[in-house]
C-alpha positions in Angstrom: -0.5 40.7 8.5 -2.0 39.5 11.5 -3.1 36.3 10.1 0.5 35.5 9.2 1.8 36.6 12.9 -0.9 33.9 14.3 0.3 31.3 11.7 3.9 31.7 12.6 3.5 31.9 16.3 1.7 28.3 15.8 4.5 26.8 14.0 7.0 28.2 16.7 4.9 26.7 19.4 4.8 23.4 16.9 8.4 23.2 16.4 9.1 23.2 20.5 7.0 20.4 20.7 9.0 18.2 18.2 10.9 15.3 19.7 14.6 15.2 19.9 14.5 11.9 17.3 12.9 13.7 14.9 15.1 16.6 14.6 17.2 14.7 12.6 15.9 15.6 9.8 15.6 19.5 10.0 14.5 20.1 6.2 11.2 17.9 7.4 11.0 19.8 10.6 10.6 23.2 8.9 8.3 22.0 6.1 6.2 20.5 8.8 6.1 24.0 10.1 5.6 25.6 7.1 2.2 23.4 5.8 0.6 23.8 9.2 1.0 27.6 9.5 -0.3 27.7 5.4 -3.2 25.7 6.1 -3.8 28.3 9.1 -3.5 31.2 7.3 -5.5 29.4 4.7 -8.6 28.7 6.8 -8.5 32.1 8.6 -8.4 34.0 5.4 -11.7 31.8 4.0 -13.5 33.2 7.4 -13.2 36.4 5.5 -14.5 35.6 2.1 -18.3 35.2 0.8 -18.7 31.7 -0.7 -16.3 29.1 -1.5 -13.5 31.8 -2.8 -11.3 30.7 0.2 -11.5 27.1 -0.2 -10.8 27.4 -3.6 -7.6 29.0 -2.7 -6.5 25.9 -0.6 -6.7 23.4 -3.6 -4.7 22.5 -6.2 -5.8 22.5 -9.7 -6.0 18.9 -10.0 -7.3 17.7 -6.6 -9.7 15.1 -6.1 -12.4 15.0 -3.5 -14.7 11.8 -2.7 -18.4 13.1 -3.1 -20.3 10.2 -0.9 -22.9 8.8 -3.2 -21.8 10.6 -6.3 -18.1 9.5 -6.8 -15.1 11.1 -6.9 -14.8 15.2 -8.1 -11.8 15.6 -9.8 -9.9 19.2 -10.1 -10.9 22.2 -8.7 -13.5 23.2 -11.4 -15.3 20.2 -10.6 -15.1 20.1 -7.2 -16.6 24.0 -6.4 -19.4 23.1 -9.3 -20.0 20.1 -7.1 -20.1 22.3 -3.9 -22.3 25.0 -5.3 -25.4 22.6 -6.1 -26.1 23.8 -2.5 -26.8 27.5 -3.5 -26.3 28.7 0.1 -23.0 28.1 -0.3 -22.3 31.5 -2.2 -22.8 33.5 0.9 -21.6 31.2 3.3 -18.4 32.0 5.5 -16.3 28.6 5.7 -13.5 28.6 8.3 -11.3 26.1 9.5 -8.0 25.4 11.3 -5.5 22.3 11.5 -4.8 20.4 14.7 -2.7 17.8 13.0 0.2 17.6 10.5 2.7 14.8 8.7 5.2 15.4 6.3 7.1 13.4 4.3 11.0 12.7 4.4 11.6 15.0 1.6 9.3 17.8 2.5 7.5 18.2 -0.1 4.3 16.3 0.7 2.3 15.9 3.8 -0.9 16.3 5.5 -3.0 18.0 7.8 -6.3 17.5 9.7 -8.3 19.6 11.9 -12.3 21.1 12.5 -13.9 23.6 9.7 -17.1 25.9 10.4 -20.1 26.5 7.6 -21.4 29.7 8.6 -24.8 30.5 6.4 -26.3 34.1 5.8 -29.1 32.8 8.1 -27.1 32.8 11.0 -27.1 28.8 11.3 -23.7 27.3 11.2 -22.3 23.5 10.2 -19.4 22.0 12.3 -16.8 19.6 10.3 -13.9 17.8 10.7 -11.5 17.3 7.3 -8.7 15.9 6.1 -6.2 17.2 3.2 -3.1 15.9 1.5 -1.0 18.1 0.4 1.8 18.7 -2.4 4.5 21.7 -2.2 4.8 23.4 -5.7 6.2 26.6 -6.8 3.0 28.3 -5.6 3.4 27.2 -2.3 1.1 24.4 -0.6 -1.9 23.1 -2.3 -4.4 20.1 -1.3 -4.5 17.6 -4.1 -7.0 15.1 -2.0 -9.1 16.8 0.1 -12.7 15.5 2.0 -14.8 16.7 4.8 -17.5 15.2 7.0 -19.8 16.1 9.4 -19.6 16.4 13.1 -21.4 16.1 16.2 -21.9 19.3 18.5 -19.4 19.1 21.8 -16.7 20.3 22.4 -13.2 19.4 20.9 -9.8 19.7 21.5 -8.0 22.4 19.2 -4.8 22.3 20.6 -2.3 21.4 18.1 -1.0 18.1 18.3 2.8 16.8 17.6 3.9 16.8 14.3 4.3 13.4 13.0 7.8 13.6 11.6 9.8 11.3 9.3 12.6 9.0 10.4 15.9 8.8 8.4 14.7 8.2 4.7 17.9 8.2 1.5 16.9 10.2 -1.2 14.5 8.4 -3.7 14.2 6.0 -1.5 11.7 3.0 -2.8 9.8 0.7 -1.4 7.0 -1.5 -1.5 4.1 -0.4 -3.7 0.9 1.4 -1.8 -1.2 0.2 -4.0 -0.4 -3.5 -3.3 -0.5 -2.7 0.9 -3.9 -0.8 0.3 -4.8 -4.1 -1.6 -3.6 -7.1 1.1 -5.2 -4.7 3.6 -8.5 -5.4 1.8 -7.9 -9.1 1.3 -6.9 -9.9 4.9 -10.4 -7.9 6.0 -12.0 -10.9 4.4 -10.4 -13.5 6.8 -9.5 -12.0 10.0 -12.3 -9.7 10.2 -12.6 -5.9 9.5 -11.7 -4.8 13.2 -8.8 -6.8 13.5 -7.5 -5.8 10.0 -7.8 -2.2 11.1 -5.9 -2.7 14.1 -2.9 -4.7 12.3 -2.6 -2.3 9.4 -2.7 0.7 11.6 -0.4 2.3 14.8 -0.9 4.1 17.9 -0.3 7.9 15.8 -3.1 6.4 12.9 -6.3 8.9 12.8 -10.2 8.3 11.9 -12.3 11.5 11.0 -15.0 9.5 13.6 -17.8 10.1 11.6 -21.0 12.1 12.2 -21.4 11.0 15.7 -18.1 11.8 17.3 -17.7 15.6 17.5 -13.6 14.6 17.4 -11.4 12.3 15.7 -10.7 8.8 16.9 -6.9 8.1 17.3 -5.1 4.8 17.5 -5.0 1.7 15.7 -7.1 -0.4 18.7 -10.1 2.6 18.9 -10.1 2.6 14.8 -10.9 -0.7 14.8 -13.7 -0.9 17.3 -15.4 2.1 15.8 -15.1 0.0 12.3 -16.4 -3.3 13.5 -19.2 -2.2 14.5 -22.3 -4.2 12.9 -19.3 -6.3 11.0 -19.4 -10.1 11.2 -16.7 -11.9 13.3 -13.9 -13.4 10.9 -15.0 -11.6 8.0 -15.8 -8.5 6.2 -19.2 -7.2 4.0 -17.0 -4.5 2.4 -13.8 -4.7 0.1 -11.7 -2.1 -1.2 -8.7 -1.2 -3.7 -6.7 1.9 -4.8 -7.3 3.0 -8.1 -4.6 5.3 -8.4 -1.6 6.5 -5.4 0.5 9.3 -4.8 3.7 8.9 -3.2 6.7 11.3 -2.0 10.0 11.1 -3.8 11.2 9.6 -0.1 9.0 6.8 -0.4 7.6 7.3 3.4 4.2 8.9 2.6 1.6 8.6 0.2 -2.1 8.6 -0.2 -4.2 6.2 -1.9 -7.4 7.0 -3.7 -10.2 4.3 -4.7 -13.5 2.8 -4.1 -14.9 0.9 -1.3 -17.2 -2.2 -2.6 -20.5 -4.0 -0.8 -19.5 -8.1 -1.0 -23.4 -8.5 -1.5 -26.1 -7.0 -3.6 -28.8 -5.1 -2.2 -32.1 -6.5 -1.5 -33.5 -6.2 -4.5 -30.6 -7.6 -6.1 -28.8 -4.3 -7.8 -25.2 -4.0 -7.0 -24.7 -1.0 -4.4 -22.9 1.7 -5.7 -18.9 1.8 -4.5 -18.0 4.4 -2.0 -14.9 6.7 -3.0 -12.2 7.0 -0.5 -8.8 8.2 -0.2 -6.2 7.1 2.8 -2.8 8.6 3.7 -0.3 6.0 4.6 3.3 6.1 6.1 6.1 4.1 6.5 7.9 4.7 9.9 11.5 3.5 8.6 13.3 1.9 5.5 12.5 -1.2 6.4 8.8 -0.7 7.7 5.9 -1.7 6.2 3.1 0.8 4.9 0.5 1.3 7.6 -2.5 3.9 7.0 -2.2 6.7 9.3 -5.1 9.3 8.4 -8.4 8.5 7.0 
């Protein structure tokens, strides 16, 4: 099939771009190629399907999707029902293509991010960015956490980025609890400020979707810190957050935290502001290294 051939070509190009240090784990290298190709093939196939059938094929039965203003949609059926609240999607064509991939040392979990276009029957189109966290199972790769956000019009870089590959982790590695890292991140933001906390808990490889005002993604902890600190007080934060649950690879180096962001102050009328659902992908670069957010 042409779709598979194109996906395989992209995977081979990715393999050639991999740093020598990452080749110490050939399974991770193979699985990163496999995940990138699978996501790319699913997006290309979706372009030929009406409605949400193509997207549904990419989602695990137990997928979690944050819906701003509504909370989480849990499970594929609930996600599709929520999206169908917009009747125009029943006749839309949705396609996407990844530009980034990261993989766990055990090769069974990973994440991708990229660009999506929603083409409506009236000829209009809407550009999006997306982030997906994947689990490998007997039926291949399926997203267990997925989100998309609108993006501004403008030129974006569509060339694949070098894959983020793991260091050497022993099988069934145990490390610090991911939910504790998420809580510490929030706690520190209350004292040093939201921007400085994002700078500290991220890395040069960290990615933020960038919001609707940006056409592309925002990369690097310092740039992300600048983005999220707009309108925030110095030495503090208007927000706090925590993970309600986490999913972590058996190798202990990659995971996703799923939870809620809460406002520290009530609305002007005294009412409590509704929490904002979120998920964040975290990574440990080595067995002796702490958790750092890598994609959000």
